N, C-alpha and C positions, 0 to 999 in steps of 0.2 A: 640748724637754729630756726624759729620761728619768728616771722616778721613781728619787731615789737616796737613802740614808741617811745620816747624819752621816759616820759611817767613810769609805761610797765617795768622798764627796765631799772628805775629806781627804787620800786617796790620789790621787785625780784633781788637786787643787791641787798638790801634792807633787810628782807627776809633770810636771806641768807647769812647775813652778817651777824644778826641776833643768834640764830640757830648755832652758828659757828662758834660763840661764844658761851653757848649753854643757856641761853636766855629762850624763854617763849616768845614766838612771835605774836603777840597779843594786838589788838586793835589799839589799845593805849600806847605800847611800847613802838610800833609803827609810826602811828600819830605824831608822837614825841621825834622820833627819829627823822621823820621828814617835815616837821613843823605844818602840819595839816590837820584840818579839824578830821576828829574820831568817824563823825558821819561820811566824808570823804573816803576814808580808809575802808570801811564797811562797803561802801559801793564798789570800790576797786577791786577788793578781793573778792567779791560776788562776779565781777565781770570776769577776773581771770581764772575762777574756778570753772566758768561756763564756757571759757574758749574751746577752740578744736585743734590741737589738743590742750586740755586743761593744763595750765600753768602752776595753779597751786590747788591745795586741799584746805578747804575753809569750812571750819565748823564755830556757830557762834557761841562765844564765850569761852571757846577752847584755843582760838586764835587759827593761824595759817601755817603748813608745812608745803615746801617745794613739792611738784611731782618729779619724775627723772627729767622731763623736759623742762620744766621750770628751772630747776638746778642746772642745768647744764646753760640755758640762757644765761642765768645769774652768773655762773663761773667766767662766762665769755665774758663777760662786762668786768668783773674782777680781774681778770688778766689783761685787757685795755687798760684799766684804772692803774695798776701797779706797775705795768710796763712805762705808763707815762710817767707816773711818779718818779720812777729810776731814771728816765730820760731827762726830765726837767731836773732832776736834781744832779746827776753825772755828767751831762753834756752841757746844759745850759747854766748850770750854777745857782739853781734854786736853793734857797735853807729848806731844811726838812720839814720845818713848821709851814713852808709856801707852797708846797705841791699838791697836797689834798685837792685845795678847792680847784686850783687850775686843772688837775686831773678829771675831777667831777664834770667840770665843763666841755672836757675836751672826748671823755670816754665814749660819749656819745654818736661821735660824728666821724671818728676815723674809719678807714676801710680794712678788711683782714690782710690787705697787703702791705699797708702803710703799718698796721701791727708787726708784720713779721719783718718789716724792714727795722724797725726799732729795736725788735728783738736781736736782730743779728747786729746791729752797729754797738749794742750793748755785750754782745758775747752770750747771750740768752740767759741772763741773771737768774739764780735762784730766789733771791730776795729783794724787796724794795728798800727804800732807805730806812723804814720804820721797822725792819725786820719780818714782815708778814711776806710769806710764801707766795711765788709768782706761778699761779698755775700753768702746766706745760702747753705745748700747741696741742696736745691731745686733750686739752681740760681736765687733766688730772692734778689733783691736790694730795702732795704728799703727806700722810698722817704724823703729826707730831704732838706729843704730850709735853704740856708745859705748866709751870707753877707761877702762880700770881706772886709777886713779891711781897704782898700784903700776908702771906701763909708763911715765911721765913722767920726763923728764930736764932738768937745768936748759938753757936759762933759758925753758922753756917756760911758756906761761899757757895756764889752764884755767878754766871755771865747773864747779861741782858740779852734776850734772844729777838723782842717783839714788844713795840709799844702801841697802843691805840691811838691812830693818827687822826681821829676827827676833831681833837681840840688844840689849835694853834697854841694857846697860851702853856698847854702841859707840856708840849714839845719844847718850846722855849726854856720852860723852868727846868727840864732834864737836860736839855743842851749846857746851860748855865753850869751845871753840876757835871756836865762831862758823862752823864748816864746814856751813852748810845749804845746801840745793838753790837755785841762781843765785847763789852765794857765788862770785867771781874771786879769783884768786889767782896767785901766780909761783912755780915751783920755782927753789929757790936752791942747793940741795947734794942730791947724792946720794951715799950711802955705800955701795959695792959689798959690803962685809964682812957688814954684817947688813941689807943693803937698807933703811936708813933713808931717807926721803925728809925735807927740811926746805923749808918753804915759807911764804910770806908773805902773808897775805891784803890783797886789796885793802883801802886806806885805812889799814891798820894798819902799824906798824914793827917788831913781836915776831916771831919767826922760829918757827915750830912744828915738831917734829920728830915723824914719824909712823913706826913700825915696819909691815911686811908684814901683820900680823895685823889692822891697820887700813885701810892703802892697797890691800888687795885688796877690801875690801868697799864701795870709795867708786868711782862710775861718773862720768867727766868729758865735756865737750866740749872739747876742744882748741882753742885759738885758732889753731894752725898748726903743720905739721911733725912729725906723728905718724901712723903706721898704726893704725888703728881695729880693735877687735873686739867682737863681738855682746855686748852687755850691756844691751838695752833693753827687753825684752819684760816 
């Protein structure tokens, strides 16, 4: 992996995450994700495209994509991040809505030796607390095709697989309802007007109503009967 700074790693991870979610890594979206000015993003993307070897391919008005070298560097940081989240959650007792920001701070400074020690202590886990796949030691990410909860309709049954981890409030909200990875549920009602989905968690009688702001951030494995979309990297 080429020598990189924290800022470079943040850009690479952001581009990787946007593309993995099926979004275009535009200047605007990168600026929103990193909370920086669009002009700063443009300057950094040009810098990354001019590095040797180049880490991104950048075209004005078309956004950025990672080169093979850039993707490998991004996946290395993603591995650090997700192992750290798992260690903080499983070993140190952090709540699942607390680990993301801590891991963001630590992912840039741990050594490869420390990374491997964490993996060994945890038993080389496949997923982090939010259900995201942890890249392997060889930086391979298992392919996975998932469906957004927003796309489900009654009476479909599904299992929560992963949840976007960037918003602690979303994680606390889902945690209050018990909608964690590996939770099974049945869709009971869909309201087209406001796109609200009402569901019932397996083993409970309470019906939970969730709006699109929430359902678009939850990825599931459908038990049967629905076309899937990519949301698993």
